[in-house]
C-alpha positions as CSV (number, residue, x, y, z in Angstrom):
1,M,-24.9,-25.3,-3.6
2,A,-24.5,-22.0,-5.4
3,K,-24.6,-21.6,-9.2
4,I,-21.7,-19.7,-10.5
5,F,-21.3,-18.4,-14.0
6,E,-17.6,-17.1,-15.1
7,F,-17.5,-15.1,-18.1
8,L,-14.5,-15.6,-20.5
9,A,-13.4,-13.3,-23.1
10,N,-10.3,-13.7,-25.5
11,G,-7.4,-12.5,-23.5
12,F,-8.4,-13.6,-20.2
13,E,-5.7,-14.3,-17.2
14,E,-5.7,-18.1,-16.8
15,I,-5.1,-18.2,-13.2
16,E,-7.5,-15.5,-12.5
17,A,-10.1,-17.6,-14.6
18,L,-9.3,-21.1,-13.6
19,T,-8.1,-21.1,-9.6
20,P,-11.7,-19.7,-8.8
21,V,-13.3,-22.4,-11.0
22,D,-11.4,-25.4,-9.8
23,I,-11.4,-24.1,-5.9
24,L,-15.1,-23.7,-6.5
25,R,-15.9,-27.2,-7.8
26,R,-13.8,-28.7,-5.2
27,G,-16.1,-27.1,-3.1
28,N,-18.9,-28.3,-4.3
29,Q,-20.6,-25.4,-6.2
30,E,-21.9,-25.6,-9.4
31,V,-19.6,-23.5,-11.8
32,Y,-20.1,-22.7,-15.1
33,T,-17.8,-21.1,-17.7
34,V,-19.3,-19.2,-20.3
35,S,-17.6,-18.0,-23.4
36,V,-18.6,-14.6,-24.9
37,T,-16.7,-15.2,-28.0
38,G,-19.1,-16.9,-30.1
39,S,-17.2,-20.6,-29.9
40,Q,-16.8,-22.5,-27.0
41,F,-13.2,-22.1,-27.5
42,V,-11.6,-19.2,-25.8
43,E,-7.7,-18.2,-25.9
44,S,-6.2,-16.7,-23.0
45,S,-3.5,-13.7,-22.8
46,H,-0.9,-16.1,-22.7
47,G,-1.9,-18.1,-26.1
48,I,-3.9,-21.2,-23.8
49,T,-7.1,-22.3,-25.5
50,V,-9.8,-23.6,-22.9
51,K,-12.9,-25.0,-24.0
52,A,-16.0,-23.2,-22.0
53,D,-18.9,-25.0,-20.7
54,L,-21.4,-23.0,-22.5
55,L,-21.9,-19.9,-24.7
56,F,-23.3,-16.7,-23.7
57,E,-26.1,-17.2,-25.8
58,E,-26.9,-20.7,-24.1
59,A,-26.4,-19.7,-20.5
60,D,-29.5,-19.0,-18.3
61,L,-28.4,-16.8,-15.8
62,S,-31.7,-15.9,-14.2
63,D,-31.1,-18.2,-11.0
64,A,-27.4,-17.5,-10.8
65,D,-25.8,-16.9,-7.2
66,M,-23.0,-15.0,-8.6
67,L,-21.4,-13.9,-12.0
68,L,-17.3,-13.8,-11.8
69,L,-14.9,-11.7,-14.2
70,P,-11.3,-12.9,-14.5
71,G,-8.8,-10.2,-15.6
72,G,-6.1,-10.2,-18.0
73,M,-5.9,-7.9,-21.0
74,P,-7.3,-7.5,-23.3
75,G,-10.1,-10.1,-21.7
76,S,-11.5,-7.5,-19.8
77,A,-11.6,-4.9,-22.1
78,N,-13.4,-7.7,-24.5
79,L,-15.8,-8.3,-21.3
80,N,-16.3,-4.9,-20.9
81,N,-17.4,-4.6,-24.7
82,H,-19.8,-7.3,-24.8
83,E,-23.2,-5.7,-24.5
84,G,-25.1,-8.8,-22.9
85,V,-22.1,-9.3,-20.4
86,R,-22.7,-5.5,-19.4
87,Q,-26.6,-6.0,-19.5
88,A,-26.1,-9.6,-17.4
89,L,-24.1,-7.6,-14.7
90,S,-26.3,-4.8,-14.4
91,A,-29.6,-7.2,-13.9
92,H,-27.6,-9.4,-11.3
93,H,-26.3,-6.4,-9.5
94,A,-29.9,-5.0,-9.4
95,K,-31.2,-7.9,-7.8
96,G,-28.8,-7.5,-4.9
97,K,-26.9,-10.8,-5.9
98,R,-23.1,-11.4,-5.6
99,L,-20.5,-10.2,-8.5
100,G,-16.7,-10.9,-8.3
101,A,-13.8,-9.5,-10.4
102,I,-10.3,-9.5,-10.4
103,C,-7.1,-7.8,-11.7
104,A,-8.3,-5.5,-14.6
105,A,-11.8,-6.9,-14.7
106,P,-13.0,-4.3,-12.0
107,M,-13.1,-1.8,-14.5
108,V,-16.1,-3.4,-16.3
109,L,-18.0,-3.2,-12.7
110,G,-16.7,0.5,-12.5
111,S,-17.9,1.4,-15.9
112,L,-21.3,0.4,-15.0
113,G,-21.2,2.5,-11.9
114,I,-21.6,-0.5,-9.9
115,L,-18.3,0.5,-7.8
116,R,-19.4,3.5,-6.9
117,G,-19.3,4.5,-3.1
118,R,-17.6,1.1,-2.7
119,R,-14.3,0.2,-1.5
120,A,-12.6,-2.1,-4.4
121,T,-9.2,-3.6,-5.4
122,C,-7.6,-4.3,-8.7
123,S,-4.5,-4.7,-10.4
124,P,-2.3,-1.7,-9.8
125,G,-2.8,1.0,-12.5
126,F,-6.5,0.1,-13.2
127,E,-7.5,2.0,-10.1
128,T,-8.5,5.0,-12.3
129,Y,-11.1,2.5,-13.8
130,L,-12.9,2.0,-10.7
131,E,-15.0,5.3,-11.2
132,G,-16.1,6.6,-7.7
133,A,-14.9,3.6,-5.6
134,E,-12.4,3.6,-2.7
135,Y,-9.2,1.9,-4.0
136,T,-7.8,-0.3,-1.3
137,A,-4.9,-2.0,-2.7
138,E,-5.9,-5.4,-1.0
139,L,-5.5,-8.6,-2.3
140,F,-9.1,-9.0,-2.2
141,T,-11.7,-6.4,-1.2
142,I,-15.4,-7.4,0.0
143,D,-17.7,-4.6,0.0
144,G,-21.3,-6.0,0.1
145,N,-22.3,-8.2,-2.6
146,I,-19.3,-7.4,-4.7
147,I,-15.8,-9.1,-4.1
148,T,-12.7,-7.7,-6.0
149,G,-9.1,-9.0,-6.4
150,E,-5.9,-7.6,-7.1
151,G,-4.4,-9.9,-9.4
152,P,-2.9,-13.3,-10.2
153,A,-1.4,-13.7,-6.6
154,A,-4.6,-13.1,-5.1
155,S,-6.3,-16.0,-7.1
156,F,-6.2,-18.3,-4.4
157,P,-7.2,-16.4,-1.3
158,Y,-9.9,-14.6,-3.6
159,A,-11.3,-18.1,-4.5
160,Y,-11.5,-19.4,-0.9
161,K,-13.2,-16.1,0.0
162,I,-15.9,-16.8,-2.8
163,L,-16.3,-20.2,-1.9
164,E,-16.5,-19.3,2.0
165,M,-19.6,-17.4,0.9
166,F,-21.4,-20.2,0.3
167,T,-20.4,-22.9,2.2
168,D,-19.0,-24.0,5.7
169,P,-15.7,-22.2,6.8
170,E,-14.6,-25.6,8.1
171,L,-15.0,-27.2,4.6
172,V,-12.6,-24.1,3.0
173,H,-10.1,-24.8,5.8
174,T,-10.3,-28.3,5.0
175,L,-9.7,-27.8,1.4
176,Q,-7.4,-25.1,1.9
177,H,-5.2,-27.8,3.9
178,K,-5.5,-30.2,1.2
179,M,-4.2,-28.0,-1.3
180,Q,-1.3,-26.9,0.7
181,F,-2.6,-23.2,0.8
182,L,-2.2,-23.0,4.4
183,H,1.5,-24.1,4.2
184,L,2.2,-21.3,1.5
185,I,1.0,-18.3,4.0
186,G,2.8,-20.1,6.8
187,E,-0.5,-21.2,8.9
188,E,0.1,-24.8,9.0
């Protein structure tokens, strides 16, 4: 079982934040949402308030297997402006551990230099923030220990691919079937 932390800042995109949490928990992974606002309550970009599991100051990230960044604006900019998040991402990356960012959030990895020389995707229009990456325009892109996603519609395939990194592909396939994802993509 992997230990995964997802950072939430005011202005996050709901689908990109909660779809991976839901799918990873259904796949028996240990997932924690972490508020970077100083309050457990974080407001999304569309005015939905979510209660995070932990405050950033309480989160022990030392044994994290993966750190996730949902997109949305101004959520991604708020994550990029949070020095603690930036330090955590840099330290995690230096250990060669997994990172994930979707939509506008790859800009945070780009601003840290983490994407230099790598392939990455993001919401169209944010590719200029990928700093040194090859922009793929794919739904999701994996390059080494980093997965990036394009945007809201990519949330399901992005989340299933993350789950596949930590569990049996047969479990992922079963979950995709139970959640009608295979029907959606015409593979049923």
